[in-house]
N, C-alpha and C positions, 0 to 999 in steps of 0.2 A: 609618399606623402598622401594623406587622405584627400579625397575630392571634396572641396569646401561646399560644393552644391549638394553633395549627398548628406551633409550635416544640417542643411536647412530644414525648416519645418515642412513636412509633407503637404502637398497641395490637395485640398479636399476635392473629391471627384464624385459626381452623381450620375446615375444612369436614368434616362427618361425613356420609358417604354409604354406599350399599349398596343392592343390588337388593331388590325386593319380597320380603318373607318372610325376609330375611337375618338378622333379629334386631337390626336397628339401633335400633328403639324400645325394646326390652328393655334393650339396652346403655345407652341414654340415660337410662332410668329409674334404672338402677343408678348412673350417673355423677352424677345430680342429688342423690343422697344422700351423695356422697363429700365429706368435709371439704375436700379440695384444690380443690373447685369454688367455694369461698366467694367468690372475687373474679372470678367468671366470669359473663358474660351469655350465655344460650343462646337462640338464635332458632329457633323451630320453625314448622311450617306450621299445625298445629291443636293446641290444648290437649287436645282430646278424645282424642287418641292417647296422651297421657301420663297415667300414673296419679298424679294430683295429691293424692289424699285423704290419703296418709301423708306427703306432702312439703310441703304448703302451710303456711306460717307466717302470712302476712298478705297481703292483696291491696292492692298499691300503687294499682292502678286496674284497669280491666277488661282491659287488655292486658299488664300487667307484674305478675308475682307473685314474691315472695321465697320460696325454698325453705328447708327446715330446715337445709340445708348452708350457707345464706347466699347461694347462687347466685340470680341473677335469671333468670327465664324469661319470654320474651315471644313473641308470634306475629308473623308477617310482616304488617305493616299496609300494604295497598295494593301496595307492591313493596319489594324489598330495600333499594334506595337510601333510600327514605323511612324505613324502619325503622332502618337504621344511622345516618342523620342524626339521627333523633329520639332515639335512645339517647345519641348524643354530646351533643346539646343539653341533655338532662335530666341527664346525668352532669356536664357542665361547670357547670350551674346549681345543682348540689347537690340536685336534686329526687328523684333516685334514688341508691341506694348506688353508690359509686364501684367500677367494675369494671376489671380489668386484663387481661382476656382475653375473647374472643368465640368462641363455637362456633355454627356454622350447620348445622342439620340439613336435608338436601335430601330431596325426595320419592324414593321407591324407583325411579322410572323416570328420574331426572334425570341428565343429563350434568353433571358438576361444573364443566365449563369456563365456562358462562355465569355461574355464581356467582363464580368467580375473576375473570372479566372485569369484573364489576360493581365489584369493589374496585379492580382494577388500572387501569381505564380512566376512573375518575372523578377529576377534578382535586383535589377536596377529600378524598375518602375515601382516596385513595392516600397522602395525607400523614398522615392520622390512624390508619389501620390498616395493618398489615404482615402479608402472607400468611405464616402460620407452618407449617401442615401440612394435608394432605388425609388423612383417615382413612376407610378403606373396609372395611365389614363384609362378610364372605363366609361363606355358610352351608355347613358341612361336609357336610350331608346332600344338599343340592341344588346345591351350588356348581359342580360339574363340568358338570352338565346346563345350568345357567344360563349359564355361560361359553360352552358350545357353541351355545346358542340365541340369545343376545342380545349384539350387538356393544357396546351401551352398558355392559353388565356388565364386559366386557373392558376398556373404556376406564376405568371406575371403578377397576379394579384396577391398570391400567398407570400412572396418574398419582398413585397413592397414595404417601405417605411412611410410612404405617403400614397394615398389612393385619391385620384382626382376624378370627380364625376363631371362629365361633359353633357351638353345637350338637354339640361333640365328645363331650358326655356321652351322646348318643343312640347306640344300637348302630350304626346306619347311618352316623352322623357319625364315630364313632371308627374304623370300618373304612376309611373313605375319606379320612381327614384327611391321611395321608402323601402320597398321590398328588396331592391338591389343593394342598398346600403346595409340592410339587415343581413343579407347573405354575405356581403363582404366583411362585415364585422365578425361574423362567425368564422369565416375563413381565415381572417388575419386580425385578431382582436386588438393588437397594439398600434396598428397603422392609423395615422390621423387621416380622416376623410375630409376632403376639401371640394367645394362646389365652384366650378368655373364661373357660372352665371352670377354668383353672389360676390364675385371679386376676391375669393379666398385663395385662388391659385397664383400667388405672387412669390417671387424668389425667396424672401426670408422664411416663408412658411413651407415652401417646397423643399429647399435644399439644406437648411440648417438642422439636420436630423441625426448627425453623427455623435460619436462619443464626446467630442469636445464642444463645449459651449462657445458659440461664436463671439460672444462679448468678452468672457473671461479667459478664453483659450485654455481652460482647464477641464479635466474630465467631469462630466455630469452623468454618472452611471445610472442613477434612478430614472432620469428622463429617457436616456438611450435604451435601457433595458425594458422599461415599461411593463414590468412583471405583474403589476396590479391588474392589468387588463385581462390576464389569462384566467384568474380565479382557479377554481378546483375542477371544473368540468366543462370542457368545450367540445364534447363529442357531437357528431352530426346526427340528425334524425330525419334524413331526406330519402329520396329514392336512391337505392344502393347503386344504381347505374350512373349517377351523376359523378362527374370528375372530382368535384370538391369533397365527396365523401371519402376519398382516399387521402385527403390532407388533414392533418391534425396540428394544432398550435397549442403548446402547453409550456409550463415552467416547472422544473424540478429543483429541489433544494436539499442541502445537507448541512446539519449543524456542525458535524465533526470535520476537521481538516482532512485533506487527502494528500498523500505523499506525491511528490513529483513523478516518481516511478509509477505509482498507482494511477495517477491521472493519465499518464501516457498509455498505460495498458487499457484503461477505460475507453479512451478515444480510439485506440488501435482496434479494439474489438468492435466498436460501433462502426468504424469505417470498413472493416473486413466484412461484416455481415450486411451492412446497409448502404455504404458508399453514396451513390447519387441520390438516394432517397432521404438523406439528411439535407433538405433543401437549404436551410439556414440555421446556424447555431450562434448564439452570442451569450456571454455570461461573465460573471465574476467568480473567481476560484480562490478558495482558502487552502493554501498549501502548508503542509506540516513544517517544511523547511523555513518558512517565513510567514507565520500566521498573521502578523500585523501588517504585512505588505501584500495585499491581494493582487491577483493578476487578472486582467480583462482579456477575454478571448473572443474571436469573431471568425466564423467559417462559413463558406458557401459550398455545400456538398463536401467534396474531399479536399478542398483547398482552403488554406488558413492564412489570415493576416498575421504578421508578427504580433505576439502578445504585448500588452502594455502593462508594465509593473507600476502600481501606484505606491506612493510614499506612505499612505495610510488608508484605512477604510473610509469611504465617503460619508458614512453615517453610522448609526449604532447597530445596524443589522450586519453582523459579521458571519453570515452564512455563505456557502457556495450556492449560487443561483444561476441556473442555466435555462435559457429560453430556446425552445426547439420549434421549428416548422418542418414537419416531416411528411413523407408520403408512404403509406402502408406500413407504418411503424406504430406500435401501440405504446402509449405513455408508460404503462406498467412495466414494460420490458426495459426501458431506459432507466426508470426510477429504481427498479430492482438491481440493475447492474451498478448504478452509482452507489446504492446502499451497500452492496457487497464490498466495494473498495473503501468506503468511509467508515463502516461499522464492524465488518466481520474480518477483514484481512489486516494483518499487521505486517506491513512491508518495511524492509530495512531502508531507512533514509540516511544512514551514516555516510554514504558516499557523496552526499550533497552538503555543501557549506551554506550557511545562512546568507553570505554575501555573494553567492553565485550569481553571475549575470545570466539572465534568462534569454534564450533564443529559441526559435522554433523552426522545424523543417516545414516549409510551406506546403509540401505535397502530403505529408503525413499528419501535420498538426501537432507533432510531438515536441515536448520540451527537450532541449539539448543542454 
Protein backbone atom coordinates (compact mmCIF):
# COMPACT_ATOMS: atom_id res chain seq x y z
CA UNK A 1 0.00 0.00 0.00
CA UNK A 2 1.29 3.49 -0.83
CA UNK A 3 2.36 5.71 2.04
CA UNK A 4 -0.42 8.34 2.30
CA UNK A 5 2.09 10.89 3.60
CA UNK A 6 4.18 10.48 0.46
CA UNK A 7 1.13 11.53 -1.61
CA UNK A 8 0.70 14.80 0.31
CA UNK A 9 1.79 18.10 -1.21
CA UNK A 10 5.53 18.60 -0.67
CA UNK A 11 6.46 21.07 2.05
CA UNK A 12 8.23 24.20 0.70
CA UNK A 13 11.81 24.43 1.97
CA UNK A 14 14.06 27.51 1.92
CA UNK A 15 17.74 27.88 2.69
CA UNK A 16 18.99 30.98 4.53
CA UNK A 17 22.67 31.62 3.95
CA UNK A 18 25.21 34.43 4.07
CA UNK A 19 28.87 34.89 4.84
CA UNK A 20 30.25 35.32 8.37
CA UNK A 21 29.25 38.68 9.82
CA UNK A 22 26.64 39.36 7.16
CA UNK A 23 23.82 39.77 9.69
CA UNK A 24 22.13 36.45 8.95
CA UNK A 25 21.53 35.58 12.62
CA UNK A 26 20.17 39.08 13.34
CA UNK A 27 17.74 38.65 10.46
CA UNK A 28 16.72 35.20 11.70
CA UNK A 29 16.04 36.56 15.19
CA UNK A 30 13.71 39.15 13.68
CA UNK A 31 11.99 36.57 11.49
CA UNK A 32 11.29 34.27 14.45
CA UNK A 33 9.12 37.03 15.96
CA UNK A 34 7.11 37.57 12.79
CA UNK A 35 3.50 36.28 12.84
CA UNK A 36 3.86 34.99 9.26
CA UNK A 37 6.34 32.42 10.60
CA UNK A 38 3.63 30.68 12.63
CA UNK A 39 3.51 27.61 10.38
CA UNK A 40 7.27 27.40 9.85
CA UNK A 41 9.91 25.05 11.22
CA UNK A 42 13.36 26.66 11.40
CA UNK A 43 16.46 24.46 11.54
CA UNK A 44 19.57 26.10 12.96
CA UNK A 45 23.05 24.92 13.87
CA UNK A 46 23.10 26.12 17.49
CA UNK A 47 20.46 27.55 19.81
CA UNK A 48 23.16 29.61 21.46
CA UNK A 49 23.42 31.92 18.45
CA UNK A 50 19.72 32.76 18.57
CA UNK A 51 18.35 35.13 21.21
CA UNK A 52 15.62 32.90 22.60
CA UNK A 53 14.84 34.69 25.87
CA UNK A 54 12.17 36.94 24.37
CA UNK A 55 10.99 34.36 21.84
CA UNK A 56 10.51 31.16 23.81
CA UNK A 57 6.96 30.17 24.75
CA UNK A 58 7.42 26.58 25.78
CA UNK A 59 9.96 23.80 25.38
CA UNK A 60 8.59 20.85 23.46
CA UNK A 61 11.78 18.95 24.24
CA UNK A 62 15.49 19.69 24.41
CA UNK A 63 15.82 20.06 20.64
CA UNK A 64 12.53 21.65 19.49
CA UNK A 65 11.12 24.88 20.87
CA UNK A 66 8.01 26.85 20.02
CA UNK A 67 8.49 30.58 19.51
CA UNK A 68 6.11 33.37 20.44
CA UNK A 69 5.21 33.65 16.75
CA UNK A 70 4.16 29.99 16.75
CA UNK A 71 7.22 29.02 14.73
CA UNK A 72 9.06 25.81 15.65
CA UNK A 73 12.84 26.12 16.08
CA UNK A 74 15.15 23.13 16.23
CA UNK A 75 18.84 22.32 15.98
CA UNK A 76 20.44 19.96 13.50
CA UNK A 77 20.60 16.60 15.26
CA UNK A 78 23.40 14.44 13.93
CA UNK A 79 22.95 15.47 10.31
CA UNK A 80 20.41 17.28 8.22
CA UNK A 81 18.78 14.14 6.82
CA UNK A 82 18.06 12.84 10.34
CA UNK A 83 16.69 16.21 11.41
CA UNK A 84 14.37 16.55 8.42
CA UNK A 85 13.16 12.95 8.77
CA UNK A 86 12.57 13.40 12.50
CA UNK A 87 10.54 16.56 11.93
CA UNK A 88 8.38 14.73 9.37
CA UNK A 89 7.78 11.74 11.64
CA UNK A 90 6.77 13.92 14.58
CA UNK A 91 4.62 16.18 12.39
CA UNK A 92 2.83 13.19 10.85
CA UNK A 93 2.28 11.62 14.27
CA UNK A 94 0.92 14.87 15.73
CA UNK A 95 3.70 15.04 18.34
CA UNK A 96 4.63 18.59 17.29
CA UNK A 97 2.71 21.45 15.79
CA UNK A 98 1.98 20.96 12.11
CA UNK A 99 4.29 23.14 10.01
CA UNK A 100 3.79 24.09 6.36
CA UNK A 101 7.24 25.50 5.56
CA UNK A 102 10.85 24.79 6.54
CA UNK A 103 13.74 27.25 6.70
CA UNK A 104 17.31 25.95 7.10
CA UNK A 105 20.03 28.31 8.30
CA UNK A 106 23.51 27.40 7.07
CA UNK A 107 26.82 28.28 8.71
CA UNK A 108 28.55 31.44 7.51
CA UNK A 109 31.19 29.57 5.55
CA UNK A 110 28.77 27.11 3.99
CA UNK A 111 28.38 26.46 0.32
CA UNK A 112 24.57 26.15 0.04
CA UNK A 113 24.78 23.43 -2.63
CA UNK A 114 25.31 20.45 -0.25
CA UNK A 115 22.20 21.48 1.70
CA UNK A 116 20.20 21.60 -1.53
CA UNK A 117 21.65 18.26 -2.61
CA UNK A 118 20.56 16.69 0.69
CA UNK A 119 16.94 17.35 -0.20
CA UNK A 120 17.10 16.70 -3.93
CA UNK A 121 19.17 13.50 -3.75
CA UNK A 122 17.24 11.67 -1.02
CA UNK A 123 14.50 9.35 -2.35
CA UNK A 124 12.04 10.12 0.48
CA UNK A 125 12.90 13.73 1.32
CA UNK A 126 12.55 14.81 -2.31
CA UNK A 127 8.94 13.55 -2.21
CA UNK A 128 8.06 15.27 1.08
CA UNK A 129 9.97 18.55 0.62
CA UNK A 130 10.13 20.95 -2.34
CA UNK A 131 13.01 23.40 -2.73
CA UNK A 132 11.35 26.81 -2.58
CA UNK A 133 14.10 29.40 -2.40
CA UNK A 134 17.65 30.29 -1.46
CA UNK A 135 17.97 33.51 0.57
CA UNK A 136 21.44 35.06 0.84
CA UNK A 137 22.30 37.90 3.25
CA UNK A 138 25.02 40.32 2.13
CA UNK A 139 26.60 42.93 4.39
CA UNK A 140 26.55 46.45 2.89
CA UNK A 141 29.61 47.46 4.93
CA UNK A 142 31.91 44.55 4.08
CA UNK A 143 30.07 42.92 1.19
CA UNK A 144 32.31 44.17 -1.62
CA UNK A 145 35.48 43.07 0.19
CA UNK A 146 33.93 39.71 1.07
CA UNK A 147 32.99 39.04 -2.55
CA UNK A 148 36.54 39.96 -3.58
CA UNK A 149 38.17 37.68 -1.01
CA UNK A 150 35.91 34.61 -0.84
CA UNK A 151 34.70 32.54 -3.79
CA UNK A 152 32.05 30.88 -1.59
CA UNK A 153 30.46 34.27 -0.86
CA UNK A 154 30.15 34.83 -4.61
CA UNK A 155 28.53 31.42 -5.02
CA UNK A 156 26.08 32.13 -2.18
CA UNK A 157 24.98 35.28 -4.01
CA UNK A 158 24.95 33.67 -7.46
CA UNK A 159 22.52 30.85 -6.59
CA UNK A 160 20.14 33.00 -4.52
CA UNK A 161 16.49 33.67 -5.29
CA UNK A 162 16.51 36.55 -2.81
CA UNK A 163 19.45 38.82 -1.92
CA UNK A 164 19.06 40.58 1.43
CA UNK A 165 21.21 43.68 2.04
CA UNK A 166 21.99 44.31 5.71
CA UNK A 167 23.62 47.21 7.62
CA UNK A 168 22.57 49.96 5.23
CA UNK A 169 21.76 52.03 8.33
CA UNK A 170 25.49 52.32 9.10
CA UNK A 171 27.36 55.19 7.38
CA UNK A 172 29.77 52.89 5.57
CA UNK A 173 26.91 50.63 4.55
CA UNK A 174 24.73 53.40 3.17
CA UNK A 175 27.60 54.86 1.18
CA UNK A 176 28.49 51.57 -0.49
CA UNK A 177 25.05 50.03 -0.94
CA UNK A 178 24.42 51.21 -4.51
CA UNK A 179 27.72 49.82 -5.82
CA UNK A 180 27.14 46.53 -4.00
CA UNK A 181 23.60 46.18 -5.35
CA UNK A 182 24.86 46.90 -8.86
CA UNK A 183 27.46 44.19 -8.55
CA UNK A 184 24.93 41.70 -7.21
CA UNK A 185 22.48 42.45 -10.03
CA UNK A 186 25.19 41.70 -12.58
CA UNK A 187 26.09 38.51 -10.76
CA UNK A 188 22.49 37.32 -10.35
CA UNK A 189 20.09 39.36 -12.53
CA UNK A 190 16.80 37.72 -11.57
CA UNK A 191 17.18 37.63 -7.77
CA UNK A 192 15.00 40.13 -5.91
CA UNK A 193 17.07 42.51 -3.75
CA UNK A 194 15.60 43.38 -0.33
CA UNK A 195 16.87 45.92 2.22
CA UNK A 196 16.60 44.91 5.88
CA UNK A 197 16.55 48.50 7.12
CA UNK A 198 13.63 49.40 4.87
CA UNK A 199 11.56 46.58 6.35
CA UNK A 200 11.56 44.62 3.08
CA UNK A 201 13.03 41.37 4.46
CA UNK A 202 9.75 39.84 5.70
CA UNK A 203 8.66 36.20 5.25
CA UNK A 204 6.27 36.64 2.29
CA UNK A 205 8.95 38.43 0.27
CA UNK A 206 11.79 36.16 1.35
CA UNK A 207 10.38 32.68 1.05
CA UNK A 208 7.58 32.68 -1.54
CA UNK A 209 9.96 32.41 -4.49
CA UNK A 210 9.33 28.91 -5.80
CA UNK A 211 7.54 27.58 -8.86
CA UNK A 212 4.17 27.46 -7.12
CA UNK A 213 2.26 30.65 -6.37
CA UNK A 214 1.60 30.75 -2.64
CA UNK A 215 -2.00 31.90 -3.08
CA UNK A 216 -3.19 29.84 -6.05
CA UNK A 217 -0.95 26.79 -5.34
CA UNK A 218 -0.50 26.55 -9.11
CA UNK A 219 2.71 26.91 -11.14
CA UNK A 220 3.76 30.48 -11.97
CA UNK A 221 6.54 29.77 -14.45
CA UNK A 222 7.14 33.34 -15.64
CA UNK A 223 7.67 34.69 -12.12
CA UNK A 224 9.86 31.76 -11.09
CA UNK A 225 11.97 31.69 -14.24
CA UNK A 226 12.48 35.46 -14.40
CA UNK A 227 14.01 35.15 -17.88
CA UNK A 228 13.37 38.80 -18.77
CA UNK A 229 16.02 39.84 -16.25
CA UNK A 230 18.80 38.19 -18.22
CA UNK A 231 18.53 40.09 -21.50
CA UNK A 232 21.02 39.29 -24.22
CA UNK A 233 24.34 40.11 -22.63
CA UNK A 234 25.40 39.83 -19.01
CA UNK A 235 29.12 39.43 -19.48
CA UNK A 236 31.36 40.91 -16.80
CA UNK A 237 33.80 43.70 -17.45
CA UNK A 238 35.79 43.81 -14.22
CA UNK A 239 39.21 42.85 -12.97
CA UNK A 240 39.77 39.33 -14.31
CA UNK A 241 41.02 38.23 -10.89
CA UNK A 242 37.65 38.82 -9.23
CA UNK A 243 35.75 35.69 -8.29
CA UNK A 244 32.52 36.84 -9.88
CA UNK A 245 34.16 37.17 -13.29
CA UNK A 246 34.02 33.38 -13.38
CA UNK A 247 30.22 33.45 -12.93
CA UNK A 248 27.77 33.97 -15.78
CA UNK A 249 23.97 34.13 -15.64
CA UNK A 250 22.03 33.80 -18.88
CA UNK A 251 18.96 32.36 -20.57
CA UNK A 252 18.97 30.20 -23.71
CA UNK A 253 15.88 29.30 -25.72
CA UNK A 254 14.76 27.14 -28.63
CA UNK A 255 11.66 27.41 -30.80
CA UNK A 256 11.76 23.79 -31.94
CA UNK A 257 10.80 20.93 -29.66
CA UNK A 258 13.45 18.52 -28.45
CA UNK A 259 12.94 14.79 -28.09
CA UNK A 260 13.10 13.27 -24.65
CA UNK A 261 16.11 11.28 -25.78
CA UNK A 262 17.72 14.40 -27.19
CA UNK A 263 17.21 16.37 -24.01
CA UNK A 264 18.70 13.53 -21.99
CA UNK A 265 21.78 13.56 -24.21
CA UNK A 266 22.00 17.35 -23.97
CA UNK A 267 21.98 17.24 -20.16
CA UNK A 268 24.30 14.22 -20.06
CA UNK A 269 26.91 16.05 -22.11
CA UNK A 270 26.63 19.19 -19.99
CA UNK A 271 27.08 17.22 -16.78
CA UNK A 272 29.92 15.14 -18.19
CA UNK A 273 31.93 18.18 -19.20
CA UNK A 274 30.92 20.73 -16.57
CA UNK A 275 29.37 18.97 -13.54
CA UNK A 276 29.81 21.18 -10.48
CA UNK A 277 30.19 24.32 -12.62
CA UNK A 278 26.49 24.20 -13.48
CA UNK A 279 25.67 26.11 -10.30
CA UNK A 280 21.94 26.28 -10.95
CA UNK A 281 19.67 25.44 -13.87
CA UNK A 282 15.94 25.96 -14.18
CA UNK A 283 13.63 26.06 -17.14
CA UNK A 284 10.63 24.94 -19.13
CA UNK A 285 11.15 22.35 -21.88
CA UNK A 286 9.15 21.66 -25.05
CA UNK A 287 9.32 17.92 -25.76
CA UNK A 288 8.52 16.35 -29.14
CA UNK A 289 6.55 13.56 -27.46
CA UNK A 290 4.14 16.01 -25.80
CA UNK A 291 4.58 19.52 -27.25
CA UNK A 292 1.44 20.88 -25.57
CA UNK A 293 2.45 19.65 -22.10
CA UNK A 294 5.78 21.27 -21.20
CA UNK A 295 8.05 20.05 -18.45
CA UNK A 296 9.61 22.27 -15.78
CA UNK A 297 13.12 21.33 -14.62
CA UNK A 298 15.30 22.52 -11.72
CA UNK A 299 18.86 21.45 -10.95
CA UNK A 300 21.71 22.43 -8.63
CA UNK A 301 25.04 21.35 -10.11
CA UNK A 302 24.63 17.65 -10.92
CA UNK A 303 21.51 17.01 -8.77
CA UNK A 304 17.97 17.43 -10.11
CA UNK A 305 14.54 17.87 -8.62
CA UNK A 306 11.83 15.63 -10.10
CA UNK A 307 10.45 17.40 -13.20
CA UNK A 308 7.00 18.95 -13.09
CA UNK A 309 4.76 18.14 -16.06
CA UNK A 310 2.30 20.96 -16.77
CA UNK A 311 -1.17 20.37 -18.24
CA UNK A 312 -0.65 23.22 -20.70
CA UNK A 313 1.71 26.07 -21.52
CA UNK A 314 1.37 28.87 -18.94
CA UNK A 315 1.23 31.57 -21.66
CA UNK A 316 1.54 32.07 -25.40
CA UNK A 317 5.33 31.61 -25.37
CA UNK A 318 5.79 27.96 -26.30
CA UNK A 319 9.58 27.85 -26.47
CA UNK A 320 12.07 25.86 -24.45
CA UNK A 321 13.65 28.37 -22.06
CA UNK A 322 16.54 27.45 -19.79
CA UNK A 323 18.12 29.78 -17.23
CA UNK A 324 21.71 28.98 -16.27
CA UNK A 325 24.01 30.26 -13.55
CA UNK A 326 27.42 28.85 -14.37
CA UNK A 327 31.07 29.05 -13.42
CA UNK A 328 33.69 29.11 -16.22
CA UNK A 329 31.17 28.06 -18.88
CA UNK A 330 30.51 30.27 -21.88
CA UNK A 331 26.93 30.93 -22.93
CA UNK A 332 27.76 30.21 -26.60
CA UNK A 333 28.82 26.66 -25.71
CA UNK A 334 25.47 25.78 -24.12
CA UNK A 335 23.51 27.66 -26.76
CA UNK A 336 25.29 25.81 -29.56
CA UNK A 337 24.76 22.44 -27.91
CA UNK A 338 21.03 23.03 -27.43
CA UNK A 339 20.72 24.19 -31.04
CA UNK A 340 22.39 21.01 -32.23
CA UNK A 341 19.74 18.87 -30.57
CA UNK A 342 16.72 21.00 -31.52
CA UNK A 343 17.57 22.04 -35.07
CA UNK A 344 20.16 19.69 -36.56
CA UNK A 345 19.63 16.22 -35.15
CA UNK A 346 16.62 14.10 -35.99
CA UNK A 347 16.34 11.68 -33.09
CA UNK A 348 13.90 8.76 -33.12
CA UNK A 349 11.13 9.42 -30.59
CA UNK A 350 8.99 6.41 -31.53
CA UNK A 351 9.90 4.54 -28.35
CA UNK A 352 8.09 7.15 -26.28
CA UNK A 353 4.31 7.35 -26.06
CA UNK A 354 2.51 10.68 -25.61
CA UNK A 355 0.95 9.51 -22.35
CA UNK A 356 4.25 8.39 -20.85
CA UNK A 357 4.63 9.32 -17.18
CA UNK A 358 7.77 11.36 -16.75
CA UNK A 359 10.29 10.64 -14.05
CA UNK A 360 13.90 11.63 -13.62
CA UNK A 361 17.04 10.13 -12.19
CA UNK A 362 18.00 12.74 -9.52
CA UNK A 363 21.72 12.04 -9.91
CA UNK A 364 21.79 12.39 -13.70
CA UNK A 365 18.83 14.66 -14.31
CA UNK A 366 17.76 12.40 -17.17
CA UNK A 367 14.17 11.55 -18.06
CA UNK A 368 13.17 7.92 -17.67
